[in-house]
All heavy atoms as an XYZ file, in Angstrom:
824
protein
N     101.437    105.328    112.917
C     102.046    105.202    111.603
C     103.413    105.842    111.494
O     104.281    105.268    110.855
C     101.101    105.918    110.546
C     101.715    105.954    109.244
C      99.760    105.103    110.462
N     103.689    106.915    112.244
C     104.950    107.551    112.327
C     106.036    106.588    112.866
O     107.177    106.695    112.506
C     105.005    108.911    112.816
O     104.502    108.819    114.325
N     105.495    105.915    113.907
C     106.399    104.929    114.573
C     106.893    103.786    113.572
O     108.032    103.425    113.547
C     105.752    104.218    115.672
C     106.657    103.240    116.482
C     105.926    102.699    117.580
C     106.722    101.643    118.393
N     106.175    100.960    119.283
N     105.849    103.447    112.757
C     106.223    102.336    111.714
C     107.312    103.001    110.794
O     108.298    102.303    110.419
C     104.945    102.036    110.974
C     104.083    101.121    111.949
C     105.257    101.164    109.681
C     102.665    100.941    111.259
N     107.112    104.198    110.328
C     107.880    104.789    109.325
C     109.452    104.897    109.857
O     110.367    104.630    109.355
C     107.332    106.178    108.934
N     109.423    105.315    111.193
C     110.748    105.533    111.773
C     111.453    104.203    111.936
O     112.689    104.065    111.689
C     110.544    105.986    113.309
O     109.971    107.354    113.232
C     111.834    106.228    114.049
N     110.794    103.129    112.210
C     111.413    101.685    112.362
C     112.001    101.332    110.983
O     112.938    100.765    110.971
C     110.394    100.832    112.877
C     110.062    100.988    114.464
C     108.984    100.142    114.926
O     108.400     99.220    114.116
O     108.665    100.151    116.089
N     111.053    101.490    110.015
C     111.457    101.087    108.631
C     112.713    101.994    108.276
O     113.705    101.464    107.614
C     110.325    101.340    107.626
C     109.311    100.278    107.905
C     110.764    101.166    106.211
C     108.143    100.484    107.159
N     112.694    103.236    108.538
C     113.832    104.132    108.165
C     115.213    103.661    108.748
O     116.249    103.580    108.208
C     113.547    105.583    108.526
C     112.531    106.311    107.670
C     112.101    107.620    108.134
O     112.252    107.808    109.346
O     111.545    108.360    107.276
N     115.026    103.256    110.027
C     116.150    102.729    110.847
C     116.703    101.541    110.222
O     117.999    101.235    110.147
C     115.915    102.723    112.257
C     115.632    104.066    112.986
C     115.244    104.074    114.355
O     114.945    102.858    114.943
O     115.101    105.020    115.003
N     115.799    100.560    109.994
C     116.158     99.228    109.449
C     116.741     99.369    108.059
O     117.591     98.367    107.800
C     114.991     98.205    109.533
O     114.029     98.505    108.467
N     116.385    100.279    107.204
C     116.930    100.396    105.978
C     118.012    101.362    105.779
O     118.738    101.554    104.843
C     115.834    100.627    104.853
C     114.951     99.542    104.592
N     115.258     98.563    103.699
C     113.771     99.128    105.169
C     114.324     97.682    103.730
N     113.392     97.922    104.654
N     118.257    102.257    106.880
C     119.141    103.253    106.899
C     118.816    104.350    105.771
O     119.794    104.832    105.179
C     120.548    102.898    106.780
C     121.579    103.981    107.256
O     121.209    104.817    108.082
O     122.640    103.940    106.810
N     117.555    104.420    105.571
C     117.119    105.486    104.401
C     115.933    106.155    105.055
O     115.150    105.646    105.782
C     116.626    104.678    103.254
C     117.774    104.018    102.463
C     117.387    103.200    101.421
N     117.297    104.150    100.253
C     117.113    103.777     99.007
N     116.865    102.468     98.696
N     117.079    104.593     97.965
N     115.647    107.423    104.621
C     114.532    108.252    105.021
C     113.410    108.101    104.067
O     113.596    108.156    102.880
C     114.897    109.692    105.276
C     113.848    110.592    105.567
C     116.122    109.788    106.213
N     112.154    108.053    104.673
C     110.957    108.087    103.769
C     110.579    109.475    103.602
O     110.361    110.213    104.563
C     109.773    107.276    104.435
C     109.750    105.790    104.411
C     108.910    105.252    105.442
C     109.282    105.382    103.028
N     110.665    109.895    102.363
C     110.293    111.324    102.005
C     108.783    111.541    102.265
O     108.047    110.575    102.234
C     110.761    111.813    100.668
O     109.824    111.065     99.701
C     112.237    111.541    100.456
N     108.468    112.792    102.299
C     106.895    113.053    102.426
C     106.253    112.503    101.215
O     105.143    112.017    101.322
C     106.709    114.652    102.690
C     105.220    114.923    102.919
C     104.577    114.158    104.088
O     105.255    114.023    105.129
N     103.546    113.531    103.933
N     106.724    112.678    100.072
C     106.227    112.259     98.803
C     106.034    110.617     98.828
O     105.030    110.130     98.463
C     106.972    112.554     97.562
C     106.837    113.968     97.122
C     107.551    114.220     95.983
N     107.690    115.626     95.574
C     108.282    116.055     94.468
N     108.966    115.294     93.675
N     108.200    117.392     94.314
N     107.029    109.952     99.356
C     107.033    108.599     99.457
C     105.950    108.156    100.442
O     105.209    107.196    100.133
C     108.437    107.905     99.825
C     109.503    108.118     98.763
C     110.821    107.843     99.235
O     111.131    107.838    100.413
N     111.713    107.573     98.403
N     105.883    108.805    101.518
C     104.795    108.442    102.526
C     103.437    108.666    101.904
O     102.507    107.743    102.100
C     105.053    109.333    103.819
C     106.161    108.891    104.711
C     106.243    109.864    105.793
N     107.514    109.683    106.476
C     107.641    109.578    107.859
N     106.555    109.830    108.518
N     108.860    109.561    108.409
N     103.281    109.823    101.183
C     101.931    110.080    100.676
C     101.587    109.097     99.563
O     100.493    108.557     99.559
C     101.987    111.500    100.083
O     102.032    112.512    101.011
N     102.583    108.728     98.735
C     102.302    107.811     97.620
C     101.942    106.518     98.353
O     100.870    105.904     97.868
C     103.668    107.595     96.922
C     103.542    106.375     95.933
C     102.918    106.605     94.736
C     103.998    105.031     96.328
C     102.808    105.440     93.787
C     103.795    104.087     95.351
C     103.273    104.216     94.172
N     102.610    106.045     99.369
C     102.189    104.735    100.055
C     100.753    104.821    100.532
O      99.978    103.825    100.524
C     103.194    104.572    101.210
N     100.376    105.947    101.269
C      99.099    106.025    101.694
C      97.960    106.004    100.714
O      96.975    105.328    100.848
C      99.001    107.275    102.652
C      99.851    107.165    103.858
C     100.022    108.436    104.708
O      99.802    109.564    104.034
N     100.473    108.433    105.953
N      98.303    106.700     99.588
C      97.273    106.709     98.486
C      97.214    105.278     97.876
O      96.124    104.777     97.550
C      97.673    107.676     97.362
C      97.394    109.141     97.791
C      98.438    110.089     97.768
C      96.165    109.616     98.127
C      98.219    111.465     98.086
C      95.881    110.854     98.549
C      96.932    111.834     98.411
O      96.720    113.192     98.815
N      98.414    104.613     97.758
C      98.327    103.242     97.180
C      97.548    102.276     98.014
O      96.790    101.428     97.431
C      99.817    102.872     97.089
C     100.024    101.522     96.382
C     100.044    101.508     94.976
C     100.202    100.379     97.073
C     100.162    100.325     94.321
C     100.333     99.260     96.437
C     100.204     99.066     95.154
N      97.744    102.442     99.376
C      96.997    101.647    100.205
C      95.476    101.792    100.203
O      94.699    100.783    100.427
C      97.641    101.609    101.684
C      96.708    100.862    102.701
C      99.042    101.092    101.721
N      95.148    102.924     99.957
C      93.659    103.282     99.881
C      93.032    102.401     98.769
O      91.923    101.984     98.915
C      93.381    104.779     99.461
C      93.608    105.627    100.667
C      93.289    107.027    100.457
O      92.552    107.398     99.423
O      93.965    108.041    101.068
N      93.812    102.099     97.768
C      93.350    101.173     96.685
C      92.312    101.718     95.828
O      91.640    100.918     95.041
N      92.202    103.102     95.661
C      91.227    103.600     94.791
C      91.813    104.344     93.571
O      91.033    104.830     92.662
C      90.086    104.432     95.427
C      90.923    105.696     96.275
C      89.418    103.607     96.459
C      89.881    106.571     96.897
N      93.106    104.468     93.646
C      93.803    105.296     92.550
C      94.659    104.329     91.758
O      95.203    103.440     92.261
C      94.561    106.404     93.144
C      93.802    107.311     94.012
C      93.941    107.335     95.329
C      92.861    108.247     93.516
C      93.314    108.102     96.281
C      92.127    109.013     94.311
C      92.326    109.043     95.770
O      91.566    109.845     96.504
N      94.992    104.715     90.505
C      96.018    104.115     89.695
C      97.358    104.258     90.336
O      97.508    105.310     91.044
C      96.044    104.331     88.246
O      96.418    105.791     88.152
N      98.314    103.518     89.988
C      99.695    103.760     90.579
C     100.256    105.160     90.077
O     100.721    105.803     90.974
C     100.630    102.682     90.030
C     100.240    101.324     90.511
O      99.344    101.087     91.274
N     101.071    100.353     89.984
N      99.953    105.615     88.893
C     100.528    106.787     88.449
C      99.660    108.006     89.182
O     100.151    108.971     89.515
C     100.319    106.814     86.881
N      98.318    107.732     89.380
C      97.642    108.662     90.138
C      98.055    108.922     91.516
O      98.075    110.057     92.122
C      96.128    108.362     89.996
C      95.263    109.541     90.432
C      93.733    109.209     90.104
O      93.348    108.251     89.614
O      92.896    110.056     90.549
N      98.440    107.671     92.115
C      98.989    107.813     93.552
C     100.117    108.730     93.492
O     100.525    109.561     94.462
C      99.313    106.579     93.930
S      97.930    105.499     94.335
N     101.081    108.555     92.460
C     102.245    109.405     92.432
C     102.015    110.863     92.186
O     102.544    111.743     92.793
C     103.181    108.694     91.362
N     101.060    111.143     91.218
C     100.628    112.510     90.964
C     100.174    113.129     92.274
O     100.417    114.325     92.655
C      99.603    112.611     89.918
C     100.320    112.513     88.626
C      99.293    112.748     87.453
N      98.071    111.902     87.341
C      97.938    110.719     86.812
N      99.051    110.281     86.148
N      96.856    110.025     86.881
N      99.237    112.401     92.988
C      98.539    113.013     94.230
C      99.599    113.191     95.327
O      99.533    114.080     96.100
C      97.487    112.125     94.588
C      96.277    112.149     93.725
C      95.155    111.133     94.325
C      94.350    111.669     95.353
N      93.665    112.941     95.248
N     100.760    112.438     95.124
C     101.863    112.571     96.203
C     102.664    113.756     95.789
O     103.613    114.054     96.653
C     102.552    111.223     96.375
N     102.569    114.245     94.621
C     103.384    115.440     94.304
C     104.395    115.269     93.192
O     105.135    116.094     92.919
N     104.441    114.071     92.656
C     105.430    113.759     91.548
C     104.688    114.458     90.260
O     103.459    114.491     90.123
C     105.567    112.348     91.292
C     106.288    111.772     92.405
C     105.713    111.026     93.531
C     107.709    111.991     92.469
C     106.412    110.439     94.496
C     108.487    111.263     93.613
C     107.788    110.705     94.620
O     108.502    110.076     95.604
N     105.542    114.880     89.381
C     105.008    115.533     88.148
C     104.261    114.602     87.186
O     104.428    113.314     87.174
C     106.157    116.216     87.342
O     106.785    115.194     86.634
N     103.327    115.064     86.396
C     102.479    114.416     85.516
C     103.340    113.722     84.575
O     103.026    112.441     84.203
C     101.620    115.431     84.743
C     100.749    114.722     83.739
C      99.419    114.199     84.274
O      99.041    114.639     85.290
O      98.998    113.269     83.682
N     104.443    114.228     84.080
C     105.307    113.508     83.055
C     106.037    112.301     83.668
O     106.132    111.381     82.872
C     106.457    114.453     82.635
C     105.877    115.660     81.700
C     107.143    116.498     81.342
C     106.655    117.574     80.354
N     107.738    118.366     79.916
N     106.351    112.204     84.848
C     107.057    111.110     85.352
C     106.335    110.168     86.326
O     106.931    109.351     86.918
C     108.430    111.556     86.054
C     109.301    112.303     85.068
C     108.170    112.327     87.399
N     105.124    110.545     86.526
C     104.228    109.908     87.574
C     104.257    108.434     87.359
O     104.363    107.540     88.210
C     102.880    110.438     87.816
O     102.163    110.328     86.536
N     103.878    107.979     86.081
C     103.885    106.535     85.884
C     105.204    105.812     86.158
O     105.294    104.700     86.673
C     103.477    106.287     84.416
C     104.365    106.756     83.371
C     104.482    108.019     82.898
C     105.512    105.990     82.852
N     105.532    108.052     81.975
C     106.230    106.770     81.956
C     105.873    104.694     83.041
C     107.303    106.358     81.192
C     107.060    104.153     82.248
C     107.651    105.132     81.392
N     106.334    106.526     85.833
C     107.706    105.900     85.997
C     108.057    105.841     87.391
O     108.542    104.919     87.950
C     108.610    106.707     85.095
C     110.084    106.189     85.356
C     110.358    104.810     84.785
C     111.834    104.404     84.909
N     112.079    103.029     84.638
N     107.752    106.968     88.149
C     108.141    107.006     89.522
C     107.233    105.946     90.246
O     107.724    105.359     91.197
C     107.678    108.460     90.076
C     108.305    108.688     91.472
C     109.820    108.539     91.519
O     110.485    109.015     90.685
N     110.281    107.845     92.618
N     106.024    105.749     90.044
C     105.222    104.804     90.634
C     105.826    103.432     90.440
O     105.951    102.573     91.395
C     103.818    104.866     90.061
N     106.252    103.024     89.257
C     106.839    101.805     88.998
C     108.212    101.701     89.762
O     108.414    100.543     90.396
C     107.191    101.766     87.387
O     107.915    100.538     87.113
N     109.007    102.752     89.880
C     110.228    102.767     90.591
C     109.901    102.461     92.011
O     110.613    101.738     92.701
C     111.119    103.858     90.226
C     112.260    104.014     91.169
C     111.520    103.865     88.827
N     108.894    103.241     92.643
C     108.684    103.079     94.028
C     108.167    101.647     94.488
O     108.466    101.251     95.545
C     107.595    104.066     94.395
C     108.077    105.654     94.526
C     106.883    106.534     94.640
C     109.127    105.796     95.544
N     107.438    101.055     93.483
C     106.953     99.717     93.732
C     107.830     98.474     93.262
O     107.498     97.441     93.671
C     105.597     99.637     93.072
C     104.527    100.491     93.519
C     103.284    100.496     92.693
C     104.114    100.308     94.986
N     108.905     98.702     92.656
C     109.590     97.557     92.189
C     110.392     96.812     93.306
O     110.863     95.770     93.036
C     110.608     97.947     91.042
C     111.775     98.781     91.461
O     112.206     98.821     92.637
N     112.325     99.488     90.453
N     110.623     97.340     94.467
C     111.332     96.716     95.509
C     112.796     96.771     95.417
O     113.376     96.302     96.427
N     113.306     97.177     94.465
C     114.763     97.278     94.320
C     115.322     98.640     94.685
O     116.239     98.590     95.400
C     115.207     96.878     92.798
C     115.119     95.438     92.395
C     115.723     95.256     90.981
N     115.286     96.308     89.986
C     114.261     96.296     89.272
N     113.315     95.370     89.382
N     114.020     97.278     88.456
N     114.705     99.632     94.105
C     115.231    100.976     94.218
C     114.928    101.564     95.531
O     115.588    102.307     96.238
C     114.737    101.894     93.101
C     115.211    101.459     91.712
O     116.393    101.243     91.510
O     114.365    101.205     90.816
N     113.650    101.315     96.073
C     113.199    101.861     97.237
C     112.527    100.744     98.198
O     111.339    100.758     98.433
C     112.272    103.034     97.010
C     112.862    104.153     96.331
C     112.621    104.243     94.891
C     113.582    105.000     96.854
C     113.261    105.348     94.154
C     114.111    106.090     96.179
C     114.066    106.244     94.831
N     113.239     99.797     98.584
C     112.676     98.647     99.434
C     111.860     99.197    100.600
O     110.939     98.583    101.042
C     113.896     97.824     99.766
C     114.990     98.593     99.549
C     114.837     99.658     98.621
N     112.525    100.322    101.119
C     111.829    100.854    102.327
C     110.380    101.319    102.033
O     109.435    101.286    102.910
C     112.633    101.948    103.003
C     112.904    103.086    102.132
N     113.504    103.066    100.916
C     112.675    104.414    102.331
C     113.605    104.186    100.324
N     113.130    105.146    101.165
N     110.098    101.824    100.823
C     108.843    102.202    100.480
C     107.818    100.975    100.416
O     106.692    100.888    100.892
C     108.787    103.018     99.082
C     107.283    103.396     98.743
C     109.590    104.276     99.275
N     108.314     99.935     99.848
C     107.566     98.712     99.679
C     107.156     98.161    101.078
O     106.056     97.713    101.402
C     108.307     97.724     98.810
C     107.550     96.324     98.793
C     108.467     98.181     97.322
N     108.174     98.167    101.977
C     108.004     97.676    103.289
C     106.960     98.545    104.040
O     106.137     98.131    104.753
C     109.262     97.630    104.122
C     109.083     96.928    105.525
C     110.305     96.744    106.248
O     111.464     96.960    105.685
O     110.226     96.737    107.404
N     107.080     99.921    103.872
C     106.076    100.879    104.443
C     104.658    100.572    103.931
O     103.755    100.585    104.786
C     106.505    102.264    104.128
C     105.671    103.354    104.819
C     105.614    103.319    106.140
C     105.080    104.366    104.080
C     104.943    104.384    106.890
C     104.297    105.301    104.767
C     104.223    105.376    106.068
O     103.447    106.337    106.671
N     104.448    100.254    102.690
C     103.168     99.903    102.133
C     102.720     98.657    102.784
O     101.499     98.446    103.183
C     103.266     99.706    100.701
C     103.443    101.132     99.934
C     102.024     98.968     99.999
C     103.800    101.050     98.421
N     103.613     97.578    102.853
C     103.107     96.430    103.451
C     102.636     96.695    104.966
O     101.586     96.172    105.463
C     104.335     95.328    103.538
C     104.527     94.818    102.213
C     105.874     94.036    102.106
O     106.671     94.219    103.009
N     105.970     93.261    101.134
N     103.299     97.389    105.737
C     102.917     97.760    107.147
C     101.703     98.626    107.170
O     100.803     98.363    108.058
C     104.134     98.538    107.772
C     105.439     97.740    107.983
C     105.208     96.568    108.963
O     104.268     96.618    109.892
O     105.813     95.508    108.852
N     101.648     99.558    106.291
C     100.311    100.350    106.267
C      99.034     99.461    105.847
O      98.008     99.628    106.527
C     100.312    101.448    105.210
C     101.329    102.697    105.427
C     101.335    103.485    104.229
C     100.785    103.323    106.755
N      99.333     98.452    105.062
C      98.257     97.549    104.731
C      97.788     96.641    105.965
O      96.620     96.457    106.215
C      98.635     96.585    103.610
C      98.614     97.102    102.302
C      98.950     96.126    101.138
N      98.662     96.685     99.855
C      99.135     96.194     98.725
N     100.013     95.212     98.819
N      98.837     96.781     97.553
N      98.820     96.237    106.680
C      98.551     95.517    107.949
C      97.786     96.397    108.944
O      96.777     95.869    109.469
C      99.958     95.026    108.567
C      99.724     94.240    109.681
C      99.199     92.763    109.559
O      99.186     92.335    108.320
O      98.634     92.266    110.427
N      98.128     97.469    109.098
C      97.482     98.326    110.014
C      96.015     98.715    109.549
O      95.098     98.537    110.315
C      98.116     99.858    110.063
C      97.330    100.741    110.957
C      99.534     99.616    110.877
N      95.822     98.922    108.189
C      94.509     99.080    107.589
C      93.767     97.810    107.953
O      92.467     97.933    108.206
C      94.618     99.427    106.148
N      94.355     96.607    107.586
C      93.525     95.472    107.804
C      92.978     95.235    109.269
O      91.876     94.887    109.492
C      94.300     94.134    107.346
C      93.768     92.915    107.762
C      94.202     92.082    108.746
C      92.600     92.219    107.159
N      93.316     91.014    108.728
C      92.492     91.153    107.743
C      91.765     92.668    106.168
C      91.370     90.256    107.652
C      90.713     91.836    105.965
C      90.484     90.671    106.552
N      93.986     95.417    110.211
C      93.653     95.212    111.578
C      92.439     96.309    112.025
O      91.523     95.900    112.521
C      94.814     95.545    112.464
C      94.461     95.685    113.968
C      95.773     94.326    112.323
N      92.568     97.534    111.566
C      91.587     98.483    111.826
C      90.176     98.041    111.247
O      89.169     98.144    111.717
C      91.953     99.981    111.335
C      93.073    100.536    112.074
O      93.280     99.973    113.249
O      93.581    101.530    111.641
N      90.233     97.650    109.975
C      89.080     97.308    109.255
C      88.482     96.082    109.982
O      87.232     96.051    110.049
C      89.401     96.993    107.800
C      88.217     96.629    106.949
C      87.369     97.552    106.213
C      87.672     95.260    106.704
N      86.292     96.808    105.659
C      86.633     95.491    105.808
C      88.040     94.072    107.061
C      85.806     94.477    105.368
C      87.360     92.921    106.664
C      86.182     93.184    105.692
N      89.139     95.090    110.344
C      88.592     93.865    110.794
C      88.190     93.962    112.281
O      87.657     92.992    112.722
C      89.623     92.661    110.648
O      90.741     92.965    111.377
N      88.302     95.051    112.865
C      87.908     95.225    114.250
C      86.409     95.228    114.494
O      85.885     94.943    115.504
C      88.545     96.467    114.837
C      89.934     96.284    115.244
C      90.498     97.402    116.042
N      91.809     97.194    116.458
C      92.723     97.987    116.626
N      92.503     99.343    116.348
N      93.979     97.540    117.080
N      85.652     95.701    113.517
C      84.217     95.871    113.562
C      83.511     94.478    113.381
O      83.989     93.693    112.468
C      83.641     96.897    112.705
O      83.753     96.418    111.345
C      84.306     98.290    112.810
N      82.480     94.239    114.129
C      81.697     93.030    113.922
C      81.137     92.763    112.554
O      81.114     91.772    111.971
C      80.643     93.047    114.986
C      79.836     91.717    115.053
C      80.717     90.556    115.454
O      81.571     90.649    116.253
O      80.442     89.401    114.858
N      80.652     93.969    112.016
C      80.008     93.982    110.704
C      81.066     93.500    109.580
O      80.707     92.650    108.912
C      79.538     95.354    110.300
C      78.950     95.334    108.871
C      78.359     96.872    108.634
O      78.377     97.652    109.472
O      78.027     96.846    107.444
N      82.288     94.016    109.710
C      83.325     93.603    108.768
C      83.700     92.171    108.990
O      83.985     91.435    107.996
C      84.527     94.544    108.837
C      84.148     95.841    108.262
O      83.227     96.042    107.598
N      85.028     96.829    108.621
N      83.825     91.663    110.208
C      84.103     90.257    110.507
C      83.053     89.403    109.908
O      83.349     88.319    109.390
C      84.400     90.080    111.974
C      85.724     90.568    112.428
C      86.146     89.953    113.739
N      85.201     90.387    114.780
C      85.178     91.479    115.435
N      85.953     92.521    115.264
N      84.126     91.619    116.446
N      81.742     89.781    110.082
C      80.689     89.003    109.539
C      80.698     88.889    108.056
O      80.322     87.926    107.471
C      79.397     89.401    110.119
O      79.038     90.696    109.629
N      81.137     89.999    107.374
C      81.302     90.000    105.972
C      82.287     88.945    105.634
O      82.120     88.310    104.532
C      81.552     91.345    105.341
C      80.474     92.391    105.354
S      80.750     93.940    104.593
C      82.416     94.053    104.321
N      83.344     88.950    106.280
C      84.402     87.894    105.927
C      83.899     86.589    106.205
O      84.173     85.577    105.452
C      85.638     88.150    106.874
C      86.598     89.289    106.565
C      87.626     89.386    107.658
C      87.195     89.106    105.293
N      83.159     86.274    107.187
C      82.537     85.011    107.397
C      81.666     84.505    106.285
O      81.702     83.410    105.832
C      81.697     85.073    108.677
C      81.063     83.741    109.210
C      79.880     83.230    108.796
C      81.764     82.732    109.942
N      79.687     82.057    109.412
C      80.839     81.730    110.067
C      82.865     82.579    110.505
C      80.995     80.550    110.837
C      83.179     81.524    111.342
C      82.399     80.583    111.380
N      80.910     85.398    105.718
C      80.002     85.079    104.586
C      80.815     84.840    103.287
O      80.581     83.894    102.596
C      78.932     86.222    104.500
C      78.018     86.196    105.573
C      78.094     85.970    103.115
C      77.155     87.483    105.732
N      81.712     85.811    103.022
C      82.434     85.767    101.731
C      83.631     84.813    101.707
O      84.087     84.308    100.640
C      82.917     87.103    101.415
C      81.828     88.011    101.105
C      82.315     89.371    100.722
N      81.192     90.267    100.386
C      81.302     91.529    100.135
N      82.409     92.173    100.062
N      80.239     92.237     99.968
N      84.265     84.679    102.864
C      85.431     83.654    102.960
C      85.281     82.671    104.080
O      86.009     82.706    105.102
C      86.650     84.520    103.236
S      86.916     85.862    102.070
N      84.433     81.639    103.793
C      84.200     80.821    105.018
C      85.498     80.011    105.416
O      85.524     79.590    106.539
C      83.146     79.787    104.446
C      83.189     80.082    103.010
C      83.603     81.361    102.676
N      86.488     79.844    104.596
C      87.675     79.261    104.983
C      88.456     80.182    105.915
O      89.282     79.654    106.631
C      88.560     78.869    103.782
C      89.093     80.029    103.086
C      88.171     80.729    102.005
O      87.107     80.464    101.914
O      88.719     81.742    101.367
N      88.273     81.419    106.049
C      88.863     82.286    106.958
C      88.045     82.660    108.074
O      87.266     83.566    108.089
C      89.341     83.474    106.334
C      90.414     83.389    105.192
C      90.922     84.686    104.624
C      91.993     84.339    103.694
N      92.621     85.667    103.216
N      88.086     81.869    109.182
C      87.115     82.045    110.324
C      87.830     82.927    111.307
O      88.838     82.472    111.935
C      86.704     80.674    110.910
C      86.115     79.721    109.904
C      84.710     79.884    110.003
N      84.120     78.693    109.281
C      83.406     78.849    108.254
N      82.967     79.980    107.773
N      82.870     77.757    107.525
N      87.460     84.083    111.490
C      88.108     85.077    112.353
C      87.280     85.239    113.631
O      86.108     85.469    113.636
C      88.212     86.454    111.718
C      89.173     86.370    110.459
C      88.512     86.326    109.257
C      90.498     86.358    110.724
C      89.510     86.158    108.077
C      91.337     86.244    109.536
C      90.774     86.255    108.292
O      91.682     86.052    107.239
């Protein structure tokens, strides 16, 4: 994951802060609201909803959005490695034969 972050930082010539990395990881987990991801990442309660919106809009912090996409890809690959998960896909999504 740190290699992914480094590549993204270099391609955008911007650094991913620890808060941005944490936000992205919470966001990819998919169990928290956007504002809650921001709060858990260390942004204040007052601005968490706004900060989440800004981090996700793709204009202000495109490197964060790209990092989220890469984390999702890694999570998908990890998840789909097990036979049980692949068989769940077979049953639920017959058009996607893996």
